[in-house]
C-alpha positions in Angstrom: 6.9 -8.2 8.0 6.4 -5.8 5.1 8.0 -7.0 1.9 9.9 -5.1 -0.7 6.6 -5.0 -2.7 4.9 -3.0 0.0 7.8 -0.8 0.7 8.4 -0.1 -3.0 4.7 0.7 -3.5 4.9 3.4 -0.8 8.1 4.8 -2.5 6.3 4.9 -5.9 3.4 6.8 -4.3 5.8 9.3 -2.7 7.6 9.8 -6.0 4.3 10.4 -7.8 3.2 12.8 -5.1 6.4 14.8 -5.4 6.2 15.0 -9.2 2.5 15.7 -9.4 2.1 18.4 -12.0 -1.1 17.0 -13.6 1.0 15.1 -16.1 1.6 11.3 -16.1 5.0 10.3 -14.8 6.8 7.7 -16.8 7.7 4.5 -15.0 11.2 4.6 -16.2 11.7 8.0 -14.4 10.3 6.6 -11.2 12.6 3.5 -11.5 15.7 5.7 -12.1 14.9 8.0 -9.2 14.1 5.2 -6.8 16.8 2.8 -7.9 14.3 0.0 -8.5 14.0 -2.3 -11.5 11.5 -1.0 -14.0 10.3 -4.6 -14.6 9.6 -5.1 -10.9 7.8 -1.8 -10.7 5.6 -2.8 -13.7 4.2 -5.6 -11.6 3.7 -3.4 -8.6 2.0 -0.5 -10.4 -0.3 -2.9 -12.3 -1.8 -4.0 -8.9 -1.9 -0.4 -7.7 -3.9 0.6 -10.8 -6.2 -2.4 -10.4 -6.6 -1.4 -6.7 -7.6 2.1 -7.6 -4.6 3.9 -6.1 -3.2 5.0 -9.4 -4.3 5.7 -12.9 -2.1 4.8 -15.9 -1.9 5.9 -19.5 0.2 4.2 -22.3 1.9 5.8 -25.3 3.6 9.1 -25.7 3.1 11.2 -22.6 2.0 8.2 -20.7 2.9 6.9 -17.3 1.2 7.0 -13.9 -0.3 9.5 -11.5 -2.2 9.5 -8.3 -6.0 9.3 -8.3 -6.4 11.4 -5.1 -4.5 14.0 -3.2 -1.6 12.7 -1.0 -3.5 13.5 2.2 -6.3 11.2 1.1 -4.1 8.0 1.0 -3.7 6.1 4.3 -0.4 4.2 4.4 -2.4 1.2 5.7 -4.5 1.2 2.5 -1.3 1.0 0.4 0.2 -1.7 2.5 -2.9 -3.9 2.7 -3.4 -3.6 -1.1 0.1 -4.9 -1.7 0.6 -7.2 1.2 -2.9 -8.4 2.1 -4.4 -8.1 5.6 -2.2 -6.7 8.4 -3.7 -9.1 10.9 -1.0 -10.9 12.9 -3.0 -14.2 13.1 -5.5 -15.7 10.6 -8.5 -15.7 12.9 -8.4 -11.8 13.0 -8.3 -11.4 9.3 -11.3 -9.6 7.8 -13.9 -12.2 6.7 -12.2 -15.1 8.5 -14.5 -17.7 9.9 -14.8 -17.6 13.7 -12.2 -19.7 15.4 -13.6 -22.6 17.3 -11.1 -21.8 20.1 -11.9 -18.1 20.4 -14.0 -18.5 23.6 -11.1 -20.3 25.3 -8.1 -18.8 23.5 -5.8 -17.3 26.1 -3.8 -15.3 23.5 -6.7 -13.9 21.5 -6.8 -10.6 23.4 -3.0 -10.2 22.9 -3.3 -10.6 19.1 -6.5 -8.5 18.9 -4.8 -5.6 20.7 -1.7 -5.9 18.6 -3.9 -6.0 15.5 -5.7 -2.8 16.5 -2.5 -1.0 17.3 -1.0 -1.9 13.9 -4.2 -0.9 12.1 -4.5 2.4 13.9 -0.9 3.3 13.4 -0.8 2.6 9.6 -4.2 4.2 9.0 -3.3 7.3 11.0 -0.3 8.0 8.7 -1.0 9.4 5.3 1.1 9.8 2.1 1.3 13.5 2.7 3.0 12.8 6.1 5.9 11.3 4.3 6.5 14.1 1.8 
């Protein structure tokens, strides 16, 4: 399940893409337009800056803006930054140790196929598709 954190991150990205005029967009403006608490958004955008999705500036004229063009952001990239791996089971997470049951697991192919479909879906959608 995608949490409010992941959903709000996408909404922030859409808002910034819509208001991209080479100026930084104040977080209070995003919060007002999106109907989301500014305090909650501060936590979210901090992680988005640390993850390289946004750049921020403080002070007069400060705020946030996209680092890349909207068509260069896969929705899967945003979700995974905010939520962690999309893998439906731990053994399919990137970097997970090989499961000792993988050779005999009767459900592994089910989870692997679901994992691939989810990944392909979210990585085929881009921020620009939502504008």
